[in-house]
N, C-alpha and C positions, 0 to 999 in steps of 0.2 A: 504492500499501501505506498502511494508516496505520501510525502508531507502533506501536500493539497487536500487531498483526500480526508485523510487523518484530521488536516484542522475541518474542513468542511464539517465533517463529522460529530467534534466537537460542536464547535457552532451550531449545530441541530438538537444537537441533543440539551444543549443549555436551553435553547426555545421550547422544545417539549417538555424538560423539567420541569421550569417557569411556569407556561401556561397549566398543566396539567395539576399545579398544585393550588389550583385555584379555580378551576373548571370542573371540581366535583360536588354532584351536588347531595347534600349530607343530611338530606331530608327521604326517610326510606319511602317510597311510595305515595311521589307525592302526585303523582297521576292518578290517581285512585283506580289503577290496576288490578293489584291484585289481596283481596276480591273485587271481583266488576259488579256493577250494579246489575248486571243482566240485560234484557231488553228494554228496562222499564228503570225500574229502581226498586231499592230496598231502606227500611228502614231500622234504623238502627237508634234505644232509647240508653239513655242516664245509667252510666255502669258498666254500658256494654261496649265491647270494641269491634273494632274491622280490623286485619291486617297491623301493622304498627298503629294507629287511631284509635283515642279512647274516645268515647262520647263521653260529654257532660250536661249538667243543665236536661232540659229539657228533651230533645232529640233531632237525631240529624235524618235526612234523607240519602244514600250513596245512589247519583244517578249513573245511568245508562245510556239506553237508548232511546231512554225518555225527549231528551233536546239535542243540540248541537254540543259537540266535545266541546271543549277547551283552543284552544289557537293552536296548540303542536299536537293535540288528540288525547286518547285517555278519558278515563269521566273525570265526574266533578260532585260536588258535593251540597244539599239545599240546607243552609245550616238552623232553618225551621222545618223539625220533622212533623210532626203531630200537633211537638208545642216547641218555639224557639231553643236552642241549645247553642252543641260548640262542639268543636272536636281539639283533640292537642299533641301533643308528641314529646318526646322530652330527646333534645339531641346531646349529642358529643361535642362539643365547642372547646375551642379554646378559651379560658379566661382573661381577657381584658383586649384580646382581637376583634379586629372589625369584622363584619360581613355584609351579605349582599340577601336580602329577602326578598320575593319576585313572585306573583302569582297572579291569577286571568281571574277577575273578582266581574261577576254580573248578577243578576236578580230572578227571581222565578217569575214567569209573564203571568201567572196564574189566577191573581190574587193582590187584594192590599196586602200591606201598604204599598202604595208606588215607591216611595223612597225606603230602599230597606238597608240598615244600619249592622258593622261590624268592627267589633271592636279586636285587633292583631296585640297580642304581646311576644316580646321574647327578649332573652336581654336587656338593655338598656330600650326598647324599643314596646312603648304602650301607646298604641294611634286608632284613632274612629276611624272608620271611612265609608262613606255612602254612596250608593248606586243607586239612578232614577232608571227605573224602567225604561218609563219612554215606549218605543216603538216597535222593541226588543221582543222574539217569540223564536217558539220552539227550533223553527229553522234557523232562526240567525238572532243568536243571543248577546251578540254584540258586547263581546269582552272586553274589559278594562285591563289594559296589562298594570300592574301593580307593583313599584321595584324603590327599594330603601334600603339604607343601611343602618344595623347597628352594633353594637358593643356588646361581647360577650360576658356572662358572669359568671357565678361559682356555680351556679345550676341555669341551667337553658332550658325551659316549658313552651316550644312555641304550641302557641293558644288564638283558636278562630272562634270568637264569640260571636254569636246574633245578641244583637241589641232590640230586636221587635219583639213587641209584646202583643201576646194573645193571638200569633199570626201561624198558619201552617205552609204560609210561601214569604222565603227569606234572602235572603243573600246568599248566591253562590258562588264557590269558588274553586278552584283548578290548578294544577301547574303549580304548586308551588313545589320551592325550590330554595336552600338555602350554600351560598357558595361565599369561600373568603376571598377578600377583598385584597390584592397583591400589598404587600409592603417594599418600602425604598430598596431594597434588595430582591426581590424578584424580578421589578421591575428592572435594576439592574442587570441581570444575568440576562434577561432575554431582550433587554439594548447590548447588551455584549455579543449574545448568537447572530442577531442579524448584526451587526456592524462586524462577524466574522463572515461573514456568508458574504456581504459587501465588499468587503476587501479583496474577496476572490475570488470574486467578479472580475473586480479592479483590474486584479493580475492578469486573472486570462484575459482582458483586451489590451493590454499594451504589452501583451508578447509579441515575438517578433514574428513575421509570417514568413515562410518560405519562399523564394519567388524561384520555379524554375527556368530556366532560358531554352 
């Protein structure tokens, strides 16, 4: 192996190592596929669980084919089952480090309230989000991508809790992910890798071309 190819391999490895460090989804079954909601939906009540998710308060509906899937596929969860509820999952995160939470948000279009509300908490994050159903429908749920950062604490339980009162038609979540936000050292590693590949390309351009007469 020539030095040039060895250098290219090291540079590419640096990029892959840095990118994979913060691309991994730390939420188990954030797409709500295992188990699935089937062709319609399945209701779970306070104290029950499905896969890695625990149900709190009233209950939730694990939705399969009842309406449109979230942006990148998978199932979804209506946080109002027979009564408003929520889901939680304890994550393994490093205290003091910064992470990004992303999820799709919509609302059950079958009934009131027209403005759905959910409180999301994990680590330093404790935020309420609202979704106005407007003209969304089973065929087009008009998901909104929510993305925010938070700092992990000593324990980190991700919680989605409906704020609706006495309604079976709640806020809908899907495509839940938590990924590490790259620290300066990770960015430096990636930049070094790109710089190395760029330098290799520059060297190739500068190599003299042999002319045959």
